[in-house]
N, C-alpha and C positions, 0 to 999 in steps of 0.2 A: 370285361365287365365283372365287377366284384359283387358278390351277393350282399344283400342288405343284412345288417346285423339282426340276430334273433333277439327279440325282446320277450321276456317272460310275462305271462299274464297272471302268474301266481302272486299272491299277496306277499309282501316282505315278511320275513320271520318275525314273530311277535317277541317282544322283549319280555322275559319272565317277570311277573309282578311278585313282589315280596308278599308273603302271607300276612294277613292282618294280625295285630296283637289282640288277644281276647280281653275284653273288659273295657273300662271298669263296669262292674255290675251296679244295679239300682239300689241295692241294700248295703248296709254297713255291717262288717264282721266285728263281733265283740268277743274278746278273749279275756277271761277272768274279770269281766266287768268293764274293760277298757275298749273303746272303739279303736280299731287298728287299721282297717282297710275296707275298700269297696268289695262287695261279693255278689256274684250272680248265683242263683239257686236253680239247679237243673232238677225239675220235678217230673216232667213228662217222659215217657219212654224214648221219644225222639231226642229230647235234650240230653238225657242220660247217655244214650247210645253215641251221640256225636261228641259230647264232652269238649275237649280242647283240640280235637283233630282239625288240621288245616290252619292252625294258628302258629305264629312265630314267637309267641311269648304270652305272658299273662300280666295284666295290670290289675292287681288285687288278687282275688281267689275265685275258684269255682267250687261250690258245695253241691255234691251229687247225693241226692236222697236215695234211700233203698239200695245201697251199694256197699258190698263188703269186700270187693276186690276191684282193682283197676289194672290197666295195661298202658304202655306207651308205644305200642306198635303203630308205626306211621308217624310218630312224633319226631321232631328234629332237635329237641332240647330236653334236658332232664327235668323231672318234676319232684317236688316234695309232696308227700301224701300223708295226711293225718287221718287215722281211722277213728271214728266217733261212735260211741254207744248210743242207746236210745235217749239218754239224758243230755247228750252233747258233750260228754266227757271224752277227752282224747285217750285212747287206749294204746296207740302206737304211732310212731312217725317213721317213715321210710323215704329214702331218696331212690327214685327209679330212673335209670339211664334210658335213652331211647331204645325201643324194641324189647322191653322187658315186661314181665307180668308180676304183679304182687301176689303174695300168698293170701288166700282167702282168710279173713278174720271173722271167726264165728260170732263174736260179740258186736262186731261193727254193724251199724244200721245205716251209716252214711260215711262219705269220705270228703275231705277238703283237699283241693289241689292248688298249688301255687308254685312260683318259681323258686328254685333252690336258694336258700338263705333267708327267705321271707319269714319262716316260722321262728327262727332265732331272733330276728328283728322284732317280731310281734310278741315274743315271750311265750310262744305256743309249744308245748311239749306234753309228754304223757302226764295225765292228771289235770291238765288245763280244761276248763269248761268253756265251750264255744257256743255262740248264739248269733242272732241277727237283730238289728235294730232298724 
């Protein structure tokens, strides 16, 4: 007599789901008077703390208010970050690889995050004035 095969009652292993792409946001990003992309604005503490974590990319941009430094710890892709003063003028642009911290920018009142290459396509660089429409 042969024993009956053992059947597992455990659920089959879940297939990993790809992280969602962040965006597009409900507002329009304006660089030097030209509408260039969709943007989401993170104003609340929770929105600013979460940022782009858990996403696999960015469709448009994320504007983080009251933010003078950012990090990419836990991110799986690099980011371009623009540091903006209180008037929305870009003071610096940096590319951050995953797992890196930016240097705090004393004049920065907010940051703008997007996928690498986006700022060049939008004409955004130091001295550019950024806003929303």
